N, CA, C and O atoms as a GROMACS GRO file, in nm:
protein
  376
    1MET      N    1  -2.195  17.516  -0.426
    1MET     CA    2  -2.285  17.618  -0.477
    1MET      C    3  -2.201  17.701  -0.517
    1MET      O    4  -2.121  17.749  -0.437
    2ASN      N    5  -2.201  17.738  -0.662
    2ASN     CA    6  -2.067  17.825  -0.719
    2ASN      C    7  -2.145  17.971  -0.728
    2ASN      O    8  -2.067  18.063  -0.753
    3ASP      N    9  -2.229  17.995  -0.719
    3ASP     CA   10  -2.266  18.136  -0.731
    3ASP      C   11  -2.302  18.200  -0.579
    3ASP      O   12  -2.342  18.134  -0.483
    4LYS      N   13  -2.284  18.310  -0.579
    4LYS     CA   14  -2.320  18.374  -0.429
    4LYS      C   15  -2.487  18.398  -0.416
    4LYS      O   16  -2.562  18.386  -0.318
    5ASN      N   17  -2.510  18.434  -0.539
    5ASN     CA   18  -2.680  18.449  -0.532
    5ASN      C   19  -2.771  18.292  -0.507
    5ASN      O   20  -2.894  18.299  -0.503
    6GLN      N   21  -2.716  18.184  -0.494
    6GLN     CA   22  -2.757  18.041  -0.480
    6GLN      C   23  -2.774  18.043  -0.312
    6GLN      O   24  -2.687  18.037  -0.225
    7GLU      N   25  -2.900  18.052  -0.302
    7GLU     CA   26  -2.909  18.033  -0.146
    7GLU      C   27  -2.970  17.883  -0.102
    7GLU      O   28  -2.979  17.844   0.014
    8ARG      N   29  -3.006  17.815  -0.209
    8ARG     CA   30  -3.060  17.660  -0.176
    8ARG      C   31  -2.984  17.581  -0.299
    8ARG      O   32  -2.977  17.612  -0.418
    9ASP      N   33  -2.926  17.463  -0.226
    9ASP     CA   34  -2.866  17.343  -0.322
    9ASP      C   35  -2.958  17.328  -0.439
    9ASP      O   36  -3.080  17.313  -0.434
   10VAL      N   37  -2.898  17.332  -0.523
   10VAL     CA   38  -2.971  17.284  -0.680
   10VAL      C   39  -3.060  17.151  -0.667
   10VAL      O   40  -3.177  17.136  -0.700
   11TYR      N   41  -2.937  17.025  -0.589
   11TYR     CA   42  -2.960  16.912  -0.587
   11TYR      C   43  -3.102  16.906  -0.485
   11TYR      O   44  -3.184  16.818  -0.511
   12VAL      N   45  -3.125  16.981  -0.394
   12VAL     CA   46  -3.241  16.987  -0.298
   12VAL      C   47  -3.341  17.037  -0.393
   12VAL      O   48  -3.442  16.967  -0.397
   13ALA      N   49  -3.341  17.124  -0.459
   13ALA     CA   50  -3.476  17.215  -0.538
   13ALA      C   51  -3.522  17.090  -0.632
   13ALA      O   52  -3.641  17.070  -0.652
   14ILE      N   53  -3.428  17.013  -0.684
   14ILE     CA   54  -3.499  16.919  -0.791
   14ILE      C   55  -3.541  16.794  -0.745
   14ILE      O   56  -3.603  16.710  -0.810
   15ALA      N   57  -3.490  16.780  -0.582
   15ALA     CA   58  -3.556  16.655  -0.544
   15ALA      C   59  -3.718  16.592  -0.532
   15ALA      O   60  -3.765  16.479  -0.519
   16ASP      N   61  -3.788  16.760  -0.546
   16ASP     CA   62  -3.920  16.712  -0.534
   16ASP      C   63  -3.998  16.707  -0.683
   16ASP      O   64  -3.984  16.789  -0.773
   17PRO      N   65  -4.067  16.611  -0.684
   17PRO     CA   66  -4.148  16.585  -0.801
   17PRO      C   67  -4.220  16.718  -0.876
   17PRO      O   68  -4.201  16.751  -0.992
   18THR      N   69  -4.301  16.780  -0.784
   18THR     CA   70  -4.345  16.909  -0.833
   18THR      C   71  -4.267  17.031  -0.890
   18THR      O   72  -4.301  17.107  -0.980
   19ARG      N   73  -4.158  17.030  -0.818
   19ARG     CA   74  -4.059  17.128  -0.870
   19ARG      C   75  -4.000  17.076  -1.005
   19ARG      O   76  -3.983  17.158  -1.096
   20ARG      N   77  -3.969  16.945  -1.024
   20ARG     CA   78  -3.941  16.873  -1.136
   20ARG      C   79  -4.033  16.923  -1.260
   20ARG      O   80  -3.995  16.978  -1.364
   21LYS      N   81  -4.158  16.892  -1.222
   21LYS     CA   82  -4.266  16.945  -1.320
   21LYS      C   83  -4.277  17.081  -1.334
   21LYS      O   84  -4.327  17.111  -1.442
   22LEU      N   85  -4.248  17.172  -1.265
   22LEU     CA   86  -4.240  17.295  -1.291
   22LEU      C   87  -4.154  17.346  -1.370
   22LEU      O   88  -4.185  17.437  -1.447
   23LEU      N   89  -4.001  17.284  -1.360
   23LEU     CA   90  -3.891  17.309  -1.441
   23LEU      C   91  -3.939  17.240  -1.579
   23LEU      O   92  -3.901  17.301  -1.678
   24ARG      N   93  -4.021  17.116  -1.605
   24ARG     CA   94  -4.014  17.101  -1.715
   24ARG      C   95  -4.124  17.172  -1.814
   24ARG      O   96  -4.119  17.182  -1.936
   25LEU      N   97  -4.236  17.223  -1.713
   25LEU     CA   98  -4.322  17.343  -1.772
   25LEU      C   99  -4.266  17.447  -1.814
   25LEU      O  100  -4.314  17.508  -1.910
   26LEU      N  101  -4.156  17.490  -1.752
   26LEU     CA  102  -4.091  17.632  -1.793
   26LEU      C  103  -4.012  17.575  -1.929
   26LEU      O  104  -4.031  17.635  -2.035
   27ALA      N  105  -3.955  17.499  -1.927
   27ALA     CA  106  -3.851  17.440  -2.000
   27ALA      C  107  -3.936  17.452  -2.172
   27ALA      O  108  -3.891  17.492  -2.280
   28ASP      N  109  -4.056  17.404  -2.140
   28ASP     CA  110  -4.132  17.393  -2.266
   28ASP      C  111  -4.210  17.521  -2.307
   28ASP      O  112  -4.289  17.513  -2.401
   29ALA      N  113  -4.193  17.633  -2.243
   29ALA     CA  114  -4.235  17.773  -2.276
   29ALA      C  115  -4.123  17.912  -2.236
   29ALA      O  116  -4.054  17.929  -2.135
   30GLU      N  117  -4.138  17.990  -2.346
   30GLU     CA  118  -4.046  18.087  -2.293
   30GLU      C  119  -4.057  18.163  -2.152
   30GLU      O  120  -3.964  18.221  -2.096
   31GLU      N  121  -4.173  18.153  -2.112
   31GLU     CA  122  -4.214  18.237  -1.991
   31GLU      C  123  -4.376  18.176  -1.947
   31GLU      O  124  -4.464  18.165  -2.032
   32LEU      N  125  -4.392  18.145  -1.826
   32LEU     CA  126  -4.531  18.131  -1.783
   32LEU      C  127  -4.588  18.219  -1.680
   32LEU      O  128  -4.504  18.252  -1.597
   33PRO      N  129  -4.698  18.264  -1.663
   33PRO     CA  130  -4.745  18.359  -1.570
   33PRO      C  131  -4.796  18.243  -1.435
   33PRO      O  132  -4.801  18.123  -1.460
   34LEU      N  133  -4.828  18.288  -1.313
   34LEU     CA  134  -4.827  18.178  -1.173
   34LEU      C  135  -4.954  18.098  -1.231
   34LEU      O  136  -4.954  17.977  -1.255
   35HIS      N  137  -5.071  18.192  -1.250
   35HIS     CA  138  -5.193  18.122  -1.248
   35HIS      C  139  -5.191  18.023  -1.377
   35HIS      O  140  -5.279  17.938  -1.381
   36GLU      N  141  -5.117  18.028  -1.460
   36GLU     CA  142  -5.101  17.934  -1.594
   36GLU      C  143  -5.022  17.778  -1.531
   36GLU      O  144  -5.043  17.663  -1.570
   37LEU      N  145  -4.940  17.819  -1.437
   37LEU     CA  146  -4.852  17.717  -1.370
   37LEU      C  147  -4.908  17.658  -1.288
   37LEU      O  148  -4.868  17.545  -1.259
   38THR      N  149  -5.021  17.715  -1.223
   38THR     CA  150  -5.101  17.656  -1.081
   38THR      C  151  -5.202  17.571  -1.160
   38THR      O  152  -5.232  17.468  -1.099
   39ALA      N  153  -5.253  17.584  -1.263
   39ALA     CA  154  -5.373  17.515  -1.341
   39ALA      C  155  -5.318  17.406  -1.353
   39ALA      O  156  -5.400  17.316  -1.369
   40GLN      N  157  -5.179  17.364  -1.353
   40GLN     CA  158  -5.124  17.241  -1.370
   40GLN      C  159  -5.122  17.167  -1.251
   40GLN      O  160  -5.097  17.047  -1.261
   41PHE      N  161  -5.138  17.202  -1.168
   41PHE     CA  162  -5.157  17.132  -1.016
   41PHE      C  163  -5.275  17.092  -0.940
   41PHE      O  164  -5.373  17.161  -0.967
   42GLN      N  165  -5.289  17.021  -0.872
   42GLN     CA  166  -5.407  16.983  -0.787
   42GLN      C  167  -5.375  17.070  -0.636
   42GLN      O  168  -5.423  17.034  -0.529
   43MET      N  169  -5.281  17.197  -0.654
   43MET     CA  170  -5.296  17.261  -0.536
   43MET      C  171  -5.308  17.403  -0.555
   43MET      O  172  -5.315  17.464  -0.662
   44GLY      N  173  -5.310  17.450  -0.436
   44GLY     CA  174  -5.331  17.624  -0.463
   44GLY      C  175  -5.242  17.695  -0.520
   44GLY      O  176  -5.142  17.634  -0.560
   45ARG      N  177  -5.246  17.815  -0.539
   45ARG     CA  178  -5.139  17.924  -0.603
   45ARG      C  179  -5.004  17.908  -0.507
   45ARG      O  180  -4.887  17.892  -0.542
   46THR      N  181  -5.069  17.918  -0.358
   46THR     CA  182  -4.972  17.942  -0.246
   46THR      C  183  -4.838  17.836  -0.265
   46THR      O  184  -4.718  17.853  -0.285
   47ALA      N  185  -4.919  17.725  -0.248
   47ALA     CA  186  -4.832  17.620  -0.274
   47ALA      C  187  -4.741  17.603  -0.395
   47ALA      O  188  -4.625  17.561  -0.391
   48VAL      N  189  -4.801  17.636  -0.492
   48VAL     CA  190  -4.691  17.650  -0.637
   48VAL      C  191  -4.616  17.744  -0.608
   48VAL      O  192  -4.496  17.720  -0.617
   49SER      N  193  -4.651  17.867  -0.568
   49SER     CA  194  -4.563  17.984  -0.546
   49SER      C  195  -4.445  17.935  -0.448
   49SER      O  196  -4.332  17.980  -0.464
   50LYS      N  197  -4.466  17.863  -0.369
   50LYS     CA  198  -4.341  17.816  -0.255
   50LYS      C  199  -4.261  17.728  -0.327
   50LYS      O  200  -4.139  17.728  -0.309
   51HIS      N  201  -4.305  17.667  -0.391
   51HIS     CA  202  -4.225  17.556  -0.531
   51HIS      C  203  -4.142  17.653  -0.568
   51HIS      O  204  -4.024  17.650  -0.534
   52LEU      N  205  -4.197  17.753  -0.645
   52LEU     CA  206  -4.131  17.836  -0.722
   52LEU      C  207  -4.020  17.904  -0.656
   52LEU      O  208  -3.922  17.939  -0.722
   53THR      N  209  -4.031  17.931  -0.500
   53THR     CA  210  -3.978  18.022  -0.467
   53THR      C  211  -3.844  17.957  -0.401
   53THR      O  212  -3.756  18.020  -0.344
   54ILE      N  213  -3.851  17.788  -0.425
   54ILE     CA  214  -3.716  17.736  -0.367
   54ILE      C  215  -3.634  17.729  -0.522
   54ILE      O  216  -3.512  17.732  -0.538
   55LEU      N  217  -3.726  17.721  -0.613
   55LEU     CA  218  -3.658  17.705  -0.754
   55LEU      C  219  -3.573  17.834  -0.791
   55LEU      O  220  -3.474  17.840  -0.863
   56LYS      N  221  -3.636  17.932  -0.725
   56LYS     CA  222  -3.573  18.073  -0.750
   56LYS      C  223  -3.436  18.080  -0.660
   56LYS      O  224  -3.327  18.126  -0.695
   57GLU      N  225  -3.467  18.027  -0.547
   57GLU     CA  226  -3.352  18.054  -0.444
   57GLU      C  227  -3.225  17.960  -0.491
   57GLU      O  228  -3.116  17.986  -0.439
   58ALA      N  229  -3.233  17.853  -0.584
   58ALA     CA  230  -3.160  17.772  -0.640
   58ALA      C  231  -3.113  17.823  -0.738
   58ALA      O  232  -3.016  17.767  -0.790
   59GLY      N  233  -3.177  17.972  -0.809
   59GLY     CA  234  -3.101  18.003  -0.930
   59GLY      C  235  -3.163  17.917  -1.035
   59GLY      O  236  -3.105  17.925  -1.143
   60LEU      N  237  -3.258  17.843  -1.033
   60LEU     CA  238  -3.333  17.768  -1.165
   60LEU      C  239  -3.444  17.818  -1.233
   60LEU      O  240  -3.485  17.783  -1.344
   61VAL      N  241  -3.500  17.925  -1.140
   61VAL     CA  242  -3.620  18.024  -1.197
   61VAL      C  243  -3.588  18.186  -1.173
   61VAL      O  244  -3.536  18.242  -1.076
   62ALA      N  245  -3.629  18.230  -1.275
   62ALA     CA  246  -3.627  18.401  -1.286
   62ALA      C  247  -3.745  18.435  -1.279
   62ALA      O  248  -3.821  18.346  -1.314
   63ASP      N  249  -3.798  18.540  -1.244
   63ASP     CA  250  -3.903  18.605  -1.236
   63ASP      C  251  -3.925  18.782  -1.263
   63ASP      O  252  -3.839  18.862  -1.227
   64ARG      N  253  -4.030  18.816  -1.318
   64ARG     CA  254  -4.037  18.958  -1.325
   64ARG      C  255  -4.244  18.970  -1.342
   64ARG      O  256  -4.345  18.906  -1.373
   65LYS      N  257  -4.196  19.097  -1.295
   65LYS     CA  258  -4.338  19.146  -1.291
   65LYS      C  259  -4.394  19.210  -1.426
   65LYS      O  260  -4.322  19.271  -1.506
   66VAL      N  261  -4.518  19.191  -1.440
   66VAL     CA  262  -4.563  19.247  -1.567
   66VAL      C  263  -4.723  19.295  -1.490
   66VAL      O  264  -4.814  19.218  -1.458
   67GLY      N  265  -4.720  19.424  -1.476
   67GLY     CA  266  -4.825  19.490  -1.430
   67GLY      C  267  -4.848  19.399  -1.299
   67GLY      O  268  -4.754  19.376  -1.223
   68ARG      N  269  -4.974  19.347  -1.278
   68ARG     CA  270  -4.997  19.280  -1.121
   68ARG      C  271  -4.966  19.147  -1.163
   68ARG      O  272  -5.022  19.064  -1.091
   69GLU      N  273  -4.897  19.098  -1.252
   69GLU     CA  274  -4.890  18.956  -1.293
   69GLU      C  275  -4.735  18.925  -1.276
   69GLU      O  276  -4.648  19.003  -1.314
   70THR      N  277  -4.709  18.801  -1.214
   70THR     CA  278  -4.553  18.765  -1.219
   70THR      C  279  -4.564  18.637  -1.319
   70THR      O  280  -4.642  18.542  -1.308
   71ARG      N  281  -4.460  18.663  -1.424
   71ARG     CA  282  -4.433  18.558  -1.489
   71ARG      C  283  -4.256  18.494  -1.455
   71ARG      O  284  -4.168  18.563  -1.404
   72TYR      N  285  -4.244  18.387  -1.486
   72TYR     CA  286  -4.140  18.275  -1.446
   72TYR      C  287  -4.085  18.219  -1.562
   72TYR      O  288  -4.159  18.180  -1.651
   73ARG      N  289  -3.972  18.212  -1.572
   73ARG     CA  290  -3.902  18.140  -1.689
   73ARG      C  291  -3.773  18.093  -1.602
   73ARG      O  292  -3.725  18.143  -1.500
   74LEU      N  293  -3.725  17.953  -1.695
   74LEU     CA  294  -3.628  17.857  -1.657
   74LEU      C  295  -3.486  17.945  -1.668
   74LEU      O  296  -3.474  18.038  -1.748
   75ASN      N  297  -3.409  17.914  -1.602
   75ASN     CA  298  -3.268  17.950  -1.603
   75ASN      C  299  -3.185  17.825  -1.568
   75ASN      O  300  -3.155  17.798  -1.452
   76ALA      N  301  -3.146  17.739  -1.692
   76ALA     CA  302  -3.126  17.598  -1.671
   76ALA      C  303  -2.972  17.603  -1.642
   76ALA      O  304  -2.916  17.494  -1.634
   77ALA      N  305  -2.884  17.739  -1.622
   77ALA     CA  306  -2.758  17.713  -1.589
   77ALA      C  307  -2.711  17.623  -1.465
   77ALA      O  308  -2.621  17.539  -1.477
   78PRO      N  309  -2.774  17.644  -1.353
   78PRO     CA  310  -2.731  17.552  -1.259
   78PRO      C  311  -2.743  17.420  -1.264
   78PRO      O  312  -2.684  17.357  -1.176
   79LEU      N  313  -2.813  17.352  -1.354
   79LEU     CA  314  -2.847  17.216  -1.395
   79LEU      C  315  -2.697  17.187  -1.446
   79LEU      O  316  -2.668  17.067  -1.446
   80ARG      N  317  -2.605  17.266  -1.487
   80ARG     CA  318  -2.462  17.214  -1.541
   80ARG      C  319  -2.406  17.134  -1.442
   80ARG      O  320  -2.344  17.032  -1.472
   81GLU      N  321  -2.427  17.178  -1.304
   81GLU     CA  322  -2.344  17.107  -1.221
   81GLU      C  323  -2.413  16.983  -1.165
   81GLU      O  324  -2.364  16.914  -1.075
   82ILE      N  325  -2.520  16.960  -1.220
   82ILE     CA  326  -2.595  16.818  -1.196
   82ILE      C  327  -2.532  16.715  -1.319
   82ILE      O  328  -2.478  16.605  -1.305
   83GLU      N  329  -2.555  16.786  -1.433
   83GLU     CA  330  -2.495  16.739  -1.578
   83GLU      C  331  -2.358  16.654  -1.553
   83GLU      O  332  -2.340  16.534  -1.576
   84ASP      N  333  -2.253  16.763  -1.492
   84ASP     CA  334  -2.130  16.745  -1.487
   84ASP      C  335  -2.116  16.604  -1.391
   84ASP      O  336  -2.063  16.497  -1.420
   85TRP      N  337  -2.177  16.641  -1.281
   85TRP     CA  338  -2.158  16.526  -1.179
   85TRP      C  339  -2.210  16.375  -1.237
   85TRP      O  340  -2.150  16.273  -1.204
   86VAL      N  341  -2.312  16.371  -1.314
   86VAL     CA  342  -2.390  16.260  -1.381
   86VAL      C  343  -2.293  16.217  -1.482
   86VAL      O  344  -2.274  16.095  -1.482
   87SER      N  345  -2.214  16.298  -1.585
   87SER     CA  346  -2.124  16.242  -1.681
   87SER      C  347  -2.014  16.218  -1.590
   87SER      O  348  -1.938  16.137  -1.643
   88PHE      N  349  -1.990  16.239  -1.523
   88PHE     CA  350  -1.857  16.208  -1.430
   88PHE      C  351  -1.857  16.050  -1.411
   88PHE      O  352  -1.762  15.977  -1.438
   89TYR      N  353  -1.994  16.007  -1.354
   89TYR     CA  354  -2.003  15.862  -1.352
   89TYR      C  355  -2.043  15.773  -1.470
   89TYR      O  356  -2.027  15.651  -1.470
   90ARG      N  357  -2.103  15.855  -1.588
   90ARG     CA  358  -2.146  15.797  -1.702
   90ARG      C  359  -1.962  15.767  -1.756
   90ARG      O  360  -1.926  15.655  -1.790
   91ARG      N  361  -1.884  15.864  -1.755
   91ARG     CA  362  -1.768  15.828  -1.827
   91ARG      C  363  -1.673  15.722  -1.752
   91ARG      O  364  -1.574  15.681  -1.812
   92ASN      N  365  -1.703  15.677  -1.617
   92ASN     CA  366  -1.614  15.614  -1.538
   92ASN      C  367  -1.719  15.496  -1.550
   92ASN      O  368  -1.711  15.444  -1.438
   93LYS      N  369  -1.779  15.451  -1.596
   93LYS     CA  370  -1.898  15.332  -1.589
   93LYS      C  371  -1.812  15.216  -1.643
   93LYS      O  372  -1.755  15.249  -1.747
   94LYS      N  373  -1.790  15.106  -1.608
   94LYS     CA  374  -1.722  15.014  -1.670
   94LYS      C  375  -1.677  14.901  -1.568
   94LYS      O  376  -1.611  14.805  -1.608
   0.00000   0.00000   0.00000
């Protein structure tokens, strides 16, 4: 991990299919509130919130309070580590 603020490994964070779906949803929107994200899953708000916390600890998600609502947005910068890792193997494939 390159950033001191990252507490969780990016690879671990994206290993779970629920978290990958959350990232996809956030990539398709500028920002989404928790209730809209929760509506996309067959799990409760608390479970979705825990997944978002893991993504946030890996630096992949940022949040902000708007009144009583928490809104989430994607921070794709940490995914560059994965892109670099994959591209190394893509270049050396022969």
